[in-house]
N, C-alpha and C positions, 0 to 999 in steps of 0.2 A: 239513654233515650233523651233526645233534645226536647225542650218545651214545644208544645204543639199549638198554643194559642196564637191567633193571628197578630202580626205586629201592630196593626191599627188598634185592635182591642186592648193590647197590653199598654200601648202608649197613652190611650185615653183613660185606662183603668175602669172601663165599663163593660158590662156583659151585654152583647147585642140582644135586644128583646124582640120577640115576634108577637104581634097583637093577637094572633090566633093560636099561639102555643098553648098546649094543654097545661093547666097549672098543677095538676096532680098526676104523678106516675108511680103510685105506691107499689104496683105490681113488680116493677123492675127492681126496686130496692128489696122487696120481699124475696125475689129469686136469689139475689146476692146474699141476703141474710141466711137463707136456707143453706147455701153453699158453705158459708162460714160455720154454721152449726154442724153441718155434716162432717166438716173437716176437724171439728173439735176446737176451733180457734177462739171460741168464747169461754172455754173452760178456764177456771182459775189455775194459776201457776204459783201456789203458795211456797213451794220449795225454792223456786227462783228468787222470790222476794225475801225469803228468810236469808238466803245466801247474800243477796245484794245488800240487804240491810245490815248484816253482820260485817261485811267488808267496809261499807261506808261508815257505819258506826265505829268500827275499829280505827278508821282513818281520822274520824272526828276526835276520838280520845287521844290518838297518837299525836295529832296536831297540837292539841292543847297541852299534852304532856311535854312535847318539845318546847312549847312556848315557856312553860314554867322552868324547864331545865336550862334553856339558853339565858333567860334572865334579861337584865337591862342592857340590851345590845342592839345595834343597828342590823345585826343578822336576823332580827325578828321580822324584817321586811320579807325575807324568804318564807318564814312561817305564815305571814299574811297572805302571800300568793298561794301557798298550799291550802290554807283554810278557805280562801275565796273559792277554789275549785270544789272543796268538800261541801261548802254551803250550797253550791249550785246542784251538786249531786243529791243532797238532802232535799232540795226544792223539787227535783224530779220525782223523788219518792212521794213527797207531799202531793204533787200533781196527780200521780197515779192513784193515791188514796182518795183524793177528791173526786176522781172519776169512778171510784169503787172497783178498781182493777185488782186489788190485792186480796181482800176478804169477801166473803159472801154476804155479809150484813153491813148495812149502813153504819151502825154503831161502831163496829170494829174498825172500819175504814176511817171514821171520824176521829176515834181515839188515836189511831196511828197518825192521822194528819195533824192533830193539835200538838202531839209530842214532837213530831218532826218539824212542823211549821212554826207554831207559836213559841214553843220552848226551845227548839233546836236552833232556829235561824231568825226568829223574831218576825215572822209573817203570819197573819191571821188566816187560818184555813177557812173560817166561816166567810170572811170577806172575799178571799180568793175564789172559793167555790161559787158564790153568788155572781161575782163579776165574770168568771170564766165560763159559766154556763150560759150567760147571755151571749158571749162571743161564739160559743158552739152553736147556739140556736140561730144566730144571724151573722155568720162570718162575712167580713168585708161588706157589711150593709150599712149605708149611711143612716145615721140617727138611731141605730139599734146595736151595733157592735162597739162596745167600749174601747176595744183595742185600736180603732181607727178614729177615735174622737178625742185624742190627746194632743200632744204638741206637734205632731206631724200631719201633713195633708196628704191624703191618698187619692184624691180626685180633683180634677180641674175646677169643679164648682166650689169646693171648699176653699181651694187656694185663692180663687178670685174674690170670694166673700170675706176674706180675712182683712184685718185692719191693724194699723200701728205695728207694735213689736212682733205680734204673731205673723203678720204679713212678711216681715223681714226674716223671721225664722223659717217660714215656708219657702222663701225664695232660695235660701242657702241650705235647705234641710239635708240634701245629699252630703254636703261637706260637714255639716254639724252632727250627722247621725251618730258616728262612733264616739265623738267627745261627749255627746249628751247621754250616751249609755253609761258613762261613768257615774252619772247621777241617778241611775235607775234604782239601785238598792235603796237610796234615801227616799225615792218616790214610793216604793213598795212599803217601806216601814211607815211612812206618813199615812198612806192609804189604809194600812192595817189599823193604826191607832184611831184614825178618824172614824172608820167603820165601827170599831168597838164602842166608841163614844157616842156615835150618832145613829148608826143603823140598828134596825131591829133584828140582828142576826141571832140565831140560837146560841144559848150558853155564852152570851156576851161577857158576863161577869168573869167566868172561868177563863175565857179567851183573853180577857184583859189582864187577869192575874198572871197567866203564863207569859204573855208578852212582857209584862213588867219584870217577871222573874228573869227572863232572858236578858233584858236590857240591863238589869242590876248586876247579874252575874258577869256579863260581857264587859261592861264598863269597869266594874270593880277589879276584875282580873287584869285588864289592860293598864289601868292607872295605878294599881298596886305594884305591878311588876316593872313597869316602864316609867321613865321620866316623862314629864308632860309633853315635851317635844316629840319624843319617840312614840308616845302613846297616840298622839294625834296623827303622826305619820302612819302608824300601824293601822289605825281605823280608816284613814283615807285610802290607803292601798288595798286593804282587805275588802272594804265595802265597795270601793270603786271597781275593783276587778270582779267582785261577785256580780255587780250589776252589769258590767260589760259582758261577762260570760253568759248571763241569762239573756241579755238582749241579743247576743250573737246567735243564740239557739232559736230565738223567736223570729229574727229578721227573715230567714229564708222561707218561712212557712206560708205567708200570705201577701207580703209586700210585692207589688208588681203584678199580682193576679187580678182577676176581674173584681170590680167594685160594683155592688148592686145598689140600686136606688131604694130609698125607703118605701116600704110596702110592696117590694118585689114579690112575685108569686111563683118564682122558679121552684120546681119540686125539690124535695130534700136531697136526693142523690146528686142531682146536678149542682145544687147550691153548694154542697160540700166539696165536690170534685173540682168544679171550675174556679173556686176561690182559693184552692190550696195547691201547694207545690211540694213535691217530694225531693229529697236530697239523696242521691245514690249512696247506699250504705256499705259499710264494712264493719268489722267488729269494733274498730277504733272509732269510726264515725257514730255508730249506734250508741256506744258508751258515752262519748263526749256530748252527744246531743240528747241523751236520755230517751232515745227512741222517737223523739219528735221529728226526726228526718223522715219518718213514715207518716207525714201529716195527713195525707189523703185517707189512708186506712184508719188513722186515729179519729178523724172527724166523722167518718162513716160509722165507726163502731167505738165510741168513746170508752166503753167499759171493757174493751178487749185488752187483756194483759199485755204489757210491753213486749215480752219475749215472743208473742205470737204474731206481732206486726210484720216481721220479715217474711213469715210464711203466708200471710194474707196478701202481701203486695202483688205477687204475680197473678193471684186469682182476681183481684180487683182490676189490675191492668188489663187482663184478658177480657173481663166482663165489660169494661168501658169500651174496649175495641168492638165488642159484639154489638153494643147499642149506640156506637158512633158518638161517644162523649170524649172530648180531648182529655188526655191524662198527662199531666206535666211532671216531668222528672228531669233533674239536671245535677251537675256536680256541685259541691259545696261552694267553690269559687264562682261558678256560673250563677248560683243562686244570689250571691252578694252583688254580682255585676247587674243582674236583672233587677234586683230590689233597688239598688242605688240609682240605676238608670231611670227607673220609674219615678223615684222621688225627685230626681233632678228635672225630669220632663214635667211633672206636676208643678214643681216650684216655679217654672218659667211662666206659668199662668198668673203669677202675681205681678208680672211686668205689664206695661201698657201694650195694647194689641199690636200697634205698629212696631214696637220693639221686638215682640215675639216673632212677628212676621219677618223682620229683617234677619233675626238669628236663624230662622228656619231656612231662608234663602241662602244665607252664608254657608 
Protein backbone atom coordinates (compact mmCIF):
# COMPACT_ATOMS: atom_id res chain seq x y z
CA UNK A 1 0.00 0.00 0.00
CA UNK A 2 1.50 3.34 -0.99
CA UNK A 3 1.69 6.23 1.48
CA UNK A 4 -1.57 8.15 1.48
CA UNK A 5 -0.60 11.50 2.99
CA UNK A 6 -0.83 14.42 0.60
CA UNK A 7 2.42 15.60 -1.04
CA UNK A 8 1.98 19.11 0.32
CA UNK A 9 1.60 17.87 3.87
CA UNK A 10 4.59 15.55 3.59
CA UNK A 11 6.85 18.23 2.11
CA UNK A 12 6.04 20.77 4.80
CA UNK A 13 6.08 18.17 7.58
CA UNK A 14 2.93 19.61 9.13
CA UNK A 15 -0.44 18.12 9.96
CA UNK A 16 -3.22 20.33 8.55
CA UNK A 17 -5.25 21.60 11.47
CA UNK A 18 -8.93 22.51 11.50
CA UNK A 19 -9.98 25.11 14.09
CA UNK A 20 -13.31 23.38 14.63
CA UNK A 21 -11.93 19.83 14.79
CA UNK A 22 -13.00 17.92 17.87
CA UNK A 23 -9.93 17.53 20.14
CA UNK A 24 -11.06 14.25 21.69
CA UNK A 25 -12.33 11.12 19.93
CA UNK A 26 -11.79 8.54 22.64
CA UNK A 27 -14.71 6.39 21.50
CA UNK A 28 -13.00 5.47 18.23
CA UNK A 29 -9.87 4.29 20.01
CA UNK A 30 -12.01 2.41 22.52
CA UNK A 31 -13.68 0.53 19.66
CA UNK A 32 -10.31 -0.43 18.20
CA UNK A 33 -9.00 -1.42 21.63
CA UNK A 34 -11.97 -3.74 22.15
CA UNK A 35 -11.24 -5.42 18.82
CA UNK A 36 -7.66 -6.04 19.89
CA UNK A 37 -8.70 -7.50 23.21
CA UNK A 38 -11.33 -9.65 21.56
CA UNK A 39 -8.67 -11.04 19.21
CA UNK A 40 -6.37 -11.75 22.17
CA UNK A 41 -3.63 -9.53 20.76
CA UNK A 42 -2.81 -7.86 24.08
CA UNK A 43 -2.11 -11.22 25.75
CA UNK A 44 1.49 -11.94 26.79
CA UNK A 45 3.63 -14.20 24.58
CA UNK A 46 6.17 -15.43 27.13
CA UNK A 47 7.18 -18.53 25.15
CA UNK A 48 8.05 -16.38 22.14
CA UNK A 49 10.27 -14.13 24.26
CA UNK A 50 11.93 -17.08 25.98
CA UNK A 51 12.82 -18.56 22.60
CA UNK A 52 13.93 -15.19 21.21
CA UNK A 53 16.03 -14.44 24.29
CA UNK A 54 17.66 -17.88 24.16
CA UNK A 55 18.61 -17.48 20.50
CA UNK A 56 19.95 -13.94 20.91
CA UNK A 57 21.67 -14.80 24.18
CA UNK A 58 23.29 -17.78 22.47
CA UNK A 59 24.47 -15.54 19.64
CA UNK A 60 25.92 -13.11 22.19
CA UNK A 61 27.88 -15.88 23.92
CA UNK A 62 28.97 -17.38 20.60
CA UNK A 63 30.18 -14.01 19.36
CA UNK A 64 32.37 -13.41 22.38
CA UNK A 65 33.57 -17.04 22.36
CA UNK A 66 34.66 -16.55 18.75
CA UNK A 67 36.36 -13.32 19.77
CA UNK A 68 38.52 -15.08 22.37
CA UNK A 69 39.16 -18.04 20.07
CA UNK A 70 40.32 -15.92 17.10
CA UNK A 71 42.64 -13.85 19.26
CA UNK A 72 44.83 -10.97 18.10
CA UNK A 73 43.87 -10.89 14.43
CA UNK A 74 42.34 -8.47 11.94
CA UNK A 75 39.71 -11.16 11.33
CA UNK A 76 38.15 -9.78 14.52
CA UNK A 77 36.55 -7.09 12.39
CA UNK A 78 34.20 -9.83 11.20
CA UNK A 79 33.40 -10.58 14.84
CA UNK A 80 32.77 -6.87 15.36
CA UNK A 81 30.21 -6.85 12.55
CA UNK A 82 28.46 -9.90 14.01
CA UNK A 83 28.37 -8.44 17.53
CA UNK A 84 27.02 -5.13 16.20
CA UNK A 85 23.97 -7.00 14.89
CA UNK A 86 23.64 -8.98 18.13
CA UNK A 87 23.79 -5.80 20.23
CA UNK A 88 20.95 -4.33 18.14
CA UNK A 89 18.84 -7.45 18.66
CA UNK A 90 19.45 -7.20 22.41
CA UNK A 91 18.39 -3.55 22.23
CA UNK A 92 15.11 -4.63 20.63
CA UNK A 93 14.48 -6.97 23.56
CA UNK A 94 15.26 -4.12 25.96
CA UNK A 95 12.81 -1.96 24.03
CA UNK A 96 10.08 -4.57 24.45
CA UNK A 97 10.83 -4.93 28.16
CA UNK A 98 10.68 -1.15 28.57
CA UNK A 99 7.17 -1.24 27.13
CA UNK A 100 6.24 -4.16 29.44
CA UNK A 101 5.54 -6.43 26.49
CA UNK A 102 7.33 -9.47 27.92
CA UNK A 103 6.16 -10.06 31.50
CA UNK A 104 3.00 -9.15 33.34
CA UNK A 105 4.70 -7.10 36.06
CA UNK A 106 6.69 -3.90 35.90
CA UNK A 107 9.44 -5.32 38.12
CA UNK A 108 10.10 -8.38 35.97
CA UNK A 109 10.26 -6.28 32.80
CA UNK A 110 12.61 -3.82 34.50
CA UNK A 111 14.96 -6.57 35.69
CA UNK A 112 15.05 -8.02 32.18
CA UNK A 113 15.72 -4.53 30.81
CA UNK A 114 18.66 -3.72 33.06
CA UNK A 115 20.30 -7.07 32.33
CA UNK A 116 19.82 -6.73 28.57
CA UNK A 117 20.38 -2.97 28.37
CA UNK A 118 22.72 -1.82 31.13
CA UNK A 119 24.80 -4.96 31.53
CA UNK A 120 24.51 -6.48 28.06
CA UNK A 121 25.03 -3.51 25.74
CA UNK A 122 25.76 -0.54 28.01
CA UNK A 123 22.52 1.43 27.63
CA UNK A 124 20.49 2.60 30.63
CA UNK A 125 16.98 1.15 30.60
CA UNK A 126 15.86 3.83 33.07
CA UNK A 127 17.04 6.65 30.80
CA UNK A 128 15.67 4.99 27.68
CA UNK A 129 12.24 4.33 29.19
CA UNK A 130 11.86 7.93 30.36
CA UNK A 131 13.03 9.35 27.04
CA UNK A 132 11.07 6.93 24.88
CA UNK A 133 7.82 7.34 26.81
CA UNK A 134 7.93 11.07 26.03
CA UNK A 135 8.29 10.19 22.36
CA UNK A 136 5.28 7.88 22.49
CA UNK A 137 3.16 10.47 24.27
CA UNK A 138 4.00 13.22 21.76
CA UNK A 139 5.30 11.65 18.52
CA UNK A 140 6.71 14.14 16.01
CA UNK A 141 5.57 17.07 18.17
CA UNK A 142 7.72 20.19 18.27
CA UNK A 143 9.09 20.92 21.72
CA UNK A 144 7.77 17.67 23.21
CA UNK A 145 9.19 14.71 21.28
CA UNK A 146 12.90 14.25 22.16
CA UNK A 147 13.41 12.26 18.98
CA UNK A 148 12.94 15.35 16.78
CA UNK A 149 14.86 17.77 19.03
CA UNK A 150 18.33 16.45 18.25
CA UNK A 151 20.83 17.09 15.47
CA UNK A 152 18.28 16.93 12.64
CA UNK A 153 15.53 19.37 11.67
CA UNK A 154 12.14 17.85 10.90
CA UNK A 155 10.21 21.07 10.23
CA UNK A 156 10.85 24.17 8.17
CA UNK A 157 10.43 26.38 11.25
CA UNK A 158 13.25 24.68 13.14
CA UNK A 159 15.48 24.75 10.06
CA UNK A 160 14.94 28.48 9.59
CA UNK A 161 15.58 29.22 13.28
CA UNK A 162 18.94 27.42 13.32
CA UNK A 163 22.26 29.22 13.50
CA UNK A 164 25.98 28.64 12.79
CA UNK A 165 27.12 25.01 12.66
CA UNK A 166 23.66 23.59 13.30
CA UNK A 167 22.32 25.54 10.34
CA UNK A 168 25.03 23.96 8.16
CA UNK A 169 24.17 20.47 9.41
CA UNK A 170 20.47 21.04 8.75
CA UNK A 171 21.21 22.23 5.22
CA UNK A 172 23.00 19.00 4.32
CA UNK A 173 21.25 16.67 6.75
CA UNK A 174 19.95 14.29 4.08
CA UNK A 175 23.53 13.68 2.92
CA UNK A 176 24.90 13.52 6.46
CA UNK A 177 22.18 11.24 7.81
CA UNK A 178 23.81 7.83 7.39
CA UNK A 179 27.35 8.99 8.26
CA UNK A 180 26.01 10.55 11.46
CA UNK A 181 24.35 7.27 12.40
CA UNK A 182 27.84 5.81 12.83
CA UNK A 183 28.06 8.03 15.94
CA UNK A 184 24.65 6.98 17.29
CA UNK A 185 25.95 4.31 19.68
CA UNK A 186 28.34 6.80 21.24
CA UNK A 187 25.46 9.23 21.71
CA UNK A 188 23.34 6.52 23.36
CA UNK A 189 26.17 5.57 25.74
CA UNK A 190 26.80 9.23 26.61
CA UNK A 191 23.11 9.88 27.28
CA UNK A 192 22.91 6.80 29.49
CA UNK A 193 25.87 7.86 31.63
CA UNK A 194 24.65 11.45 31.85
CA UNK A 195 21.19 10.29 32.94
CA UNK A 196 22.59 8.03 35.65
CA UNK A 197 24.75 10.88 36.96
CA UNK A 198 22.24 13.73 36.67
CA UNK A 199 18.70 12.44 36.32
CA UNK A 200 16.52 11.22 39.18
CA UNK A 201 15.84 7.88 37.47
CA UNK A 202 14.85 4.95 39.72
CA UNK A 203 17.66 2.69 40.94
CA UNK A 204 20.27 5.00 39.44
CA UNK A 205 23.06 3.56 41.61
CA UNK A 206 22.46 0.01 40.42
CA UNK A 207 22.02 1.20 36.87
CA UNK A 208 25.34 3.00 37.13
CA UNK A 209 27.05 -0.09 38.57
CA UNK A 210 25.78 -2.26 35.72
CA UNK A 211 26.82 0.31 33.11
CA UNK A 212 30.29 0.42 34.67
CA UNK A 213 30.45 -3.38 34.73
CA UNK A 214 29.59 -3.52 31.03
CA UNK A 215 32.19 -0.88 30.13
CA UNK A 216 34.90 -2.54 32.23
CA UNK A 217 34.20 -6.01 30.84
CA UNK A 218 33.95 -4.82 27.24
CA UNK A 219 37.12 -2.73 27.29
CA UNK A 220 39.10 -5.29 29.27
CA UNK A 221 38.23 -8.07 26.83
CA UNK A 222 39.05 -5.98 23.78
CA UNK A 223 42.35 -4.55 25.00
CA UNK A 224 43.58 -7.77 26.64
CA UNK A 225 43.03 -9.86 23.51
CA UNK A 226 43.88 -7.33 20.78
CA UNK A 227 46.80 -5.01 20.16
CA UNK A 228 45.96 -1.32 20.69
CA UNK A 229 45.45 -0.61 16.97
CA UNK A 230 43.26 -3.67 16.46
CA UNK A 231 41.35 -2.93 19.66
CA UNK A 232 40.52 0.61 18.55
CA UNK A 233 39.52 -0.67 15.10
CA UNK A 234 37.28 -3.31 16.68
CA UNK A 235 35.52 -0.77 18.88
CA UNK A 236 35.04 1.70 16.01
CA UNK A 237 33.57 -0.97 13.72
CA UNK A 238 31.43 -2.70 16.33
CA UNK A 239 30.01 0.43 17.93
CA UNK A 240 29.73 2.31 14.64
CA UNK A 241 27.73 -0.45 12.96
CA UNK A 242 25.65 -0.99 16.09
CA UNK A 243 24.59 2.67 15.93
CA UNK A 244 24.05 2.51 12.17
CA UNK A 245 21.84 -0.56 12.54
CA UNK A 246 19.78 1.07 15.28
CA UNK A 247 19.39 4.28 13.33
CA UNK A 248 18.35 2.44 10.18
CA UNK A 249 15.51 0.76 12.07
CA UNK A 250 14.33 4.09 13.54
CA UNK A 251 14.55 6.18 10.35
CA UNK A 252 11.53 4.71 8.52
CA UNK A 253 9.19 5.11 11.47
CA UNK A 254 8.42 8.85 11.66
CA UNK A 255 10.76 10.86 9.44
CA UNK A 256 8.80 12.47 6.64
CA UNK A 257 5.49 12.02 8.40
CA UNK A 258 3.35 14.80 9.87
CA UNK A 259 5.05 17.09 12.39
CA UNK A 260 2.68 18.52 14.99
CA UNK A 261 2.99 21.95 16.53
CA UNK A 262 3.63 22.30 20.25
CA UNK A 263 0.36 22.13 22.18
CA UNK A 264 -1.43 20.34 19.33
CA UNK A 265 -4.78 18.85 20.43
CA UNK A 266 -5.16 16.09 17.84
CA UNK A 267 -6.76 13.04 19.48
CA UNK A 268 -4.62 10.06 20.51
CA UNK A 269 -5.55 7.70 17.67
CA UNK A 270 -4.92 10.23 14.90
CA UNK A 271 -1.78 11.57 16.56
CA UNK A 272 -0.24 8.10 16.57
CA UNK A 273 -1.38 7.04 13.08
CA UNK A 274 -0.70 10.25 11.17
CA UNK A 275 2.84 10.64 12.54
CA UNK A 276 3.88 7.00 11.96
CA UNK A 277 4.80 4.94 8.93
CA UNK A 278 4.74 1.16 8.54
CA UNK A 279 7.23 -0.84 6.51
CA UNK A 280 5.72 -3.82 4.73
CA UNK A 281 6.83 -6.91 6.57
CA UNK A 282 8.23 -10.32 5.87
CA UNK A 283 9.81 -12.71 8.32
CA UNK A 284 13.24 -11.27 7.46
CA UNK A 285 12.13 -7.64 7.73
CA UNK A 286 10.25 -8.32 10.98
CA UNK A 287 13.36 -9.91 12.51
CA UNK A 288 15.83 -7.35 11.21
CA UNK A 289 13.74 -4.41 12.45
CA UNK A 290 12.71 -5.97 15.75
CA UNK A 291 9.02 -5.56 14.89
CA UNK A 292 9.40 -1.77 14.66
CA UNK A 293 8.27 -1.93 11.03
CA UNK A 294 4.75 -2.19 12.52
CA UNK A 295 5.18 1.30 13.92
CA UNK A 296 1.54 2.35 13.72
CA UNK A 297 0.30 -0.67 15.67
CA UNK A 298 3.16 -0.32 18.15
CA UNK A 299 2.32 3.33 18.82
CA UNK A 300 -1.36 2.61 19.25
CA UNK A 301 -0.69 -0.33 21.59
CA UNK A 302 2.83 0.03 23.08
CA UNK A 303 2.44 -2.94 25.44
CA UNK A 304 1.31 -5.30 22.67
CA UNK A 305 3.85 -8.15 22.41
CA UNK A 306 5.96 -8.02 19.28
CA UNK A 307 4.71 -11.29 17.71
CA UNK A 308 1.13 -9.98 17.83
CA UNK A 309 1.84 -6.88 15.77
CA UNK A 310 1.57 -8.56 12.33
CA UNK A 311 -1.84 -9.91 13.30
CA UNK A 312 -2.96 -6.49 14.52
CA UNK A 313 -1.87 -4.72 11.33
CA UNK A 314 -4.81 -5.65 9.04
CA UNK A 315 -7.29 -4.89 11.84
CA UNK A 316 -5.83 -1.40 12.36
CA UNK A 317 -5.62 -0.71 8.61
CA UNK A 318 -9.25 -1.73 8.15
CA UNK A 319 -10.38 0.41 11.09
CA UNK A 320 -8.47 3.45 9.78
CA UNK A 321 -10.26 3.01 6.44
CA UNK A 322 -13.60 2.88 8.28
CA UNK A 323 -13.01 6.22 10.03
CA UNK A 324 -11.22 7.81 7.04
CA UNK A 325 -7.81 8.21 8.67
CA UNK A 326 -4.83 7.88 6.26
CA UNK A 327 -2.74 4.77 6.98
CA UNK A 328 0.81 4.97 5.64
CA UNK A 329 2.61 1.78 4.65
CA UNK A 330 5.46 1.44 2.17
CA UNK A 331 8.48 -0.71 1.30
CA UNK A 332 11.73 -0.51 3.25
CA UNK A 333 13.49 1.24 0.36
CA UNK A 334 10.51 3.52 -0.16
CA UNK A 335 10.59 4.51 3.51
CA UNK A 336 14.22 5.64 3.23
CA UNK A 337 13.44 7.58 0.05
CA UNK A 338 10.53 9.33 1.80
CA UNK A 339 12.57 10.07 4.93
CA UNK A 340 15.62 11.41 3.10
CA UNK A 341 13.50 13.43 0.67
CA UNK A 342 11.77 15.05 3.62
CA UNK A 343 15.07 15.83 5.38
CA UNK A 344 16.42 17.35 2.17
CA UNK A 345 13.28 19.47 1.64
CA UNK A 346 13.41 20.74 5.23
CA UNK A 347 17.12 21.48 4.92
CA UNK A 348 16.46 23.82 2.00
CA UNK A 349 14.72 26.20 4.40
CA UNK A 350 18.12 27.14 5.85
CA UNK A 351 18.89 28.89 2.55
CA UNK A 352 17.85 32.48 1.77
CA UNK A 353 14.25 32.73 0.55
CA UNK A 354 15.23 33.83 -2.95
CA UNK A 355 17.65 30.91 -3.28
CA UNK A 356 14.96 28.43 -2.23
CA UNK A 357 12.57 29.96 -4.73
CA UNK A 358 15.06 29.66 -7.57
CA UNK A 359 15.71 26.02 -6.71
CA UNK A 360 11.99 25.29 -6.74
CA UNK A 361 11.55 27.00 -10.16
CA UNK A 362 14.51 25.08 -11.55
